[in-house]
N, C-alpha and C positions, 0 to 999 in steps of 0.2 A: 268762729262760723264757718271754718271750713267744712267742705265735703268730706262723709266718711268714705265713699269710694274714690277708687284711684283717679289720678286725672289719665284724659284717654285721648289722645291729639290726635290728629288727621294733619297730615299735608301734602298738601295739592303739586300738581304737576310742576306748576311754575316756582314754588317754594323750594321742591326737591332740587330743580336745574338750578336754585341759587347756592346750594350747596350745605343749604339748612342743617339736612340729614347729616350730615357729615361733622357734627362738633357738639358734643354734652351727653346725648342719647346714649351711651353705655352708661354713665355714671349718674344718670337721673335715677333716684327712687321713688317710686309708688307713680311712675307716669309709663305710660304705653304709648307705642306710635304706631300710627296705620298710615302705608303709602298705598294702599291698592286702590283698584278702581281708576287704574289710567287708560285701560282698553275700553274700546265705543261701548263693548258687550257687557261690562263690568264696573261701568259707572257709579258712583256713590248718590244715589239718591235722598236716603234717611240719613240726615245728620243728627238725628236726636240722641244717637248714644254714645256721642262723643261730647266731651266737656270743652275742649279746646280745637281750633280751627287753625291752620299755619294758610293763607290762601292771597292768592292776587285778587280776591274777590271781594269787596269791603260790605257785601249787600249778601247776606243768607238769612234767611228765615230763622228767628229761633235764637240769634246770637248777634250780638254787638261787638265793636271793634275795642282793644284796652290798650292797642301799640301800633302804631304804623312805622316798618322800618324803611328808609328814604333809599332808593336804588337809580339806577337810570341814569350815570353822572356825566356831564357833558361840560364841555369847558365855555364858558362866556367869554369870549376874546376882549369883546366892547367893553362891558363893565369888568375884567381881569376878577373873575370867580368861576367859582364851579356850580353848577346848579343840579339839583338833583329832584326827583320827584316821588312821590307813594311807590312803593313797588309791592312788600309785602306786608298784611296784615295781621294782626293776633285777635282772633275771636274767640269770645267768651261765651257760654251757654247763660240767657237770660236765666238770672235767679240762683245763679251759683254762688257768686257771691253780690248780697244787696248792696253793700255799702259801696263796692268798686263801679257798679252800675253807675252812680251818682256822680262816680270822682273820673271816669273814664275818659269823659269829653274834654274836661279841662286838663286831666294829663295831656291827651294827645296836642291840644294849644300849647302847652309848655314845652313838648318835645319838638315840636316844630320851630317854635321861636327859639329852642339853643340849639337846634340844627342851624336855623338861619344865620343866628350870630356866628356859629362855628365856621359856617359857609364865607360870611363877611370877614371874617380874622383871617382867614385863609388866604382870601380874596389880596387883603392887604400886604401880608407876609409876601404874597407872590408878584404884587406891584414893585415893592422894595426891592425883592432881587433884581424884577426884569430891569429896574433901573440900575441896578449896581452892575447887572449882565452887558447891559447896553453902553454905558460908561466903559465897561472893561474892553468891548467889542471894538468901540471906537478908536480907542488906546491902539488894540492891535489891528487894527484895519490901517493907522497911521506907521503903524511899523512895517505892517504886510505891503503896502504902498511902496516903500523907500525898498525894500527887501525886491519886488517886483522889477522897479526898474535896475537897479541894479543887475537882479538874474537878465532881462532885457538886454541890456548893455554886452552882459557874458555869454549871451545867447547869441545876437546877432555876431560876434567874432568866431564863437562856435561854427555859428551857421555860414560863415564866411569859408571857414577852415573845411568845413563838410562839402560847401560847393567845389571847392577846387577838386578835396579828394573823390568826390563823385564822377568828374569831369576827366581824371584820371581811371578810375577803376570802369568807366561806360568806353574809352579807348580800349583799355586794356580788354574788357570784355567784347567788347565787338570783333578785336584780333582773334581772341578764342572762340567766339561764333562761328568764324568764317573756318578757323582749323577744324574745329567740327563739323561743319557743313562740309568740307573736301573730305574727310573722315568718313564721315557717312556715306558722301557717295561714293568714292573708292569700296566702301563695303558693300552696296547697294550693286554696286556693279561686280563683283567678286563672287554675291550672292546669285547674281542671275547669272551667271556663268558654270557655278556650281548647279544651280537648277536645270540649265541646260544639258549642263553632262550626265546626271542625273536622268533627265529625261530620254537621251542618246541611248545610256546603259539599259533603260527598262524597257524602252521599243528594242532593242537588241536581243535582249532576254527572251520578251514576249517572241520576239522571230524564232527565238532558237529554241525556245518551247516548241511552239506552233509545229517548225519540223520535224522534233522528235518524235513528238503526237502523230506528225502523217508516217514517219517509217515505222511508229510502233502500230498505228493502224495499219500499215500494206504489210507487216510482218503477221500481225494478227490474222488477216484476210489471209495472208499465203499458206500459214498453218491449217485455219479450216478448209481451206481448197484441198491441201495435200492430205487430209485427214479423211476429206468426203472423197478424194477418188479412191484412196487405198480402202476405205470401208466397200465402196462399190467395185472395188476389181475383188475384194474378199466374197461379197456377198454373187458376184459371178463366176467366183472358182467354187463356190459353195452349192450354186445351182448345177454348174456344171458336173459335179462329183455326183452328185444325187441322181442328175439325168443317166449318168455312167451306172451306178451302181443298179439303177430301175432297171436297164436297158439287161445288165448283164445277168439279175432276177428272172427277167422274162425269157432270155437265151437256157437257163438252166430248167 
């Protein structure tokens, strides 16, 4: 009663996120997988072309559930067991396998019962291991208590020795701090004197520079005045010669 067309399986977002598409599909013969339609503008609305669907939704028109995969595990501490919930559903198109349609409900119930029994068995194993672990923990706690008392006594002895050493170190540190403060004070005094000497030297240099600048300015002005005086004399002499030449021409 197998269909002649190949299986065409659609994997929705939740199923893909669970990792279902990472296992087995490379070796599947006669099976095609579709993971399209994740974007809001490309959502799958027509499932009629698929033979099977892996989805977190168990109610899709034209399909029925043939397998339920448990997921979302959590530890039930009160009852010492691991609880799961229905997570991913394998749906098959109605009419693809007529006999399977009648058996799918019973198969689902059997799988759920098997999963429940496995969870209960695991819970018993966990409870036994927990009791053994608690017994071992109690034994270790007694040993740790004895070791802790011995360690506390040893710690008290070491603390007394450390306190004595701390006091001695504090005295030495106080003496060292006093010496460092005196050295810092002497260094500050030396630095202050150096700053004063530098300031005095700077002012002397500025004063000398001002004096030289004044001398240079006076020299420049004297040269300019001498140049102007000579130029005036030359111009006066030139005018005098020109007048004499003019007078000589008139006499001639």
